[in-house]
C-alpha positions as CSV (number, residue, x, y, z in Angstrom):
1,M,123.0,198.8,287.1
2,L,124.7,195.9,284.9
3,V,128.5,195.6,285.6
4,A,130.6,193.5,283.2
5,V,132.6,190.8,284.6
6,P,135.5,189.7,282.7
7,R,135.6,186.2,282.0
8,P,138.4,183.8,282.1
9,G,140.3,184.5,278.7
10,A,138.8,187.5,277.8
11,R,142.0,189.4,277.5
12,S,143.2,186.8,274.8
13,N,139.8,187.5,272.9
14,L,140.4,191.3,272.9
15,L,144.0,190.8,271.6
16,S,142.5,188.5,268.8
17,V,139.9,191.2,268.0
18,T,142.7,193.9,268.0
19,K,145.0,191.7,265.7
20,D,141.8,191.1,263.2
21,M,141.2,194.6,263.2
22,R,144.9,195.7,262.1
23,E,144.9,192.6,259.6
24,L,141.5,194.3,258.2
25,E,143.2,197.8,258.3
26,T,146.2,196.5,256.3
27,E,144.0,194.7,253.6
28,I,141.8,197.9,253.4
29,E,144.8,200.0,252.6
30,A,146.3,197.6,250.3
31,T,142.9,197.8,248.2
32,R,142.9,201.3,248.3
33,E,146.3,201.5,246.9
34,R,145.3,199.1,244.1
35,L,142.3,200.8,243.3
36,A,144.1,204.4,243.2
37,G,146.7,202.7,240.6
38,T,143.6,201.2,238.6
39,I,142.0,204.8,238.7
40,D,145.2,206.3,237.6
41,Q,145.4,203.8,234.4
42,L,141.8,204.7,233.4
43,V,142.4,208.2,233.4
44,Y,145.7,207.7,231.4
45,R,143.5,205.5,229.0
46,A,140.7,207.8,228.7
47,H,142.8,211.2,228.1
48,P,141.9,212.4,224.4
49,K,145.7,212.7,223.6
50,T,146.2,209.0,224.3
51,I,143.5,208.0,222.6
52,A,144.4,210.1,219.5
53,Q,148.2,208.4,219.7
54,R,146.3,204.8,219.8
55,Q,144.2,205.5,217.0
56,K,147.1,207.0,215.0
57,L,149.2,204.1,215.7
58,A,146.4,201.7,214.6
59,I,145.9,203.5,211.3
60,K,149.8,203.6,210.7
61,S,150.3,199.9,211.4
62,T,147.8,199.5,209.0
63,F,149.8,200.9,205.9
64,V,153.5,200.3,207.5
65,D,155.0,197.3,209.3
66,L,155.8,198.9,212.4
67,E,158.9,196.7,213.1
68,S,160.6,196.8,209.9
69,G,159.1,200.2,208.6
70,A,158.4,198.9,205.1
71,P,155.1,199.9,203.7
72,R,152.4,197.3,203.3
73,T,151.5,197.5,199.8
74,D,148.6,195.0,199.8
75,N,146.6,197.5,202.1
76,I,147.8,200.6,200.4
77,L,146.6,199.2,196.9
78,K,143.5,198.2,198.3
79,V,142.8,201.8,199.6
80,A,144.0,203.1,196.3
81,G,141.7,200.8,194.4
82,G,138.8,201.7,196.3
83,V,139.5,205.7,196.2
84,A,139.9,205.0,192.3
85,G,136.6,202.9,192.3
86,V,134.6,205.7,194.2
87,V,136.3,208.6,191.5
88,V,135.3,206.4,188.4
89,L,131.8,205.9,190.1
90,F,131.1,210.0,190.5
91,V,132.7,210.6,187.0
92,A,130.1,208.0,185.7
93,L,127.1,209.1,187.6
94,R,127.8,212.6,186.7
95,K,128.0,211.9,182.7
96,L,124.7,209.8,182.9
97,S,122.9,212.6,184.7
98,R,123.9,215.3,182.0
């Protein structure tokens, strides 16, 4: 049978290991908290209502200056011109096909 014989300074090694384990546990807990916060943020960002609100804001910012509330006529005219061009194209194609 083997018997462990304590070496001089063994108690200080044990205290060092215990301290290291406490530090490790503290670090793991901090990491766990950061990950929980990150997951919460990802869940919020991936929620369909949040995505819809972001897209709505992006589209609105294309046509309205969000700071002043003034319409962005340059973008509005571009879209209106594109719609008018498509309508004219459909009317022309319809007349040519008859």
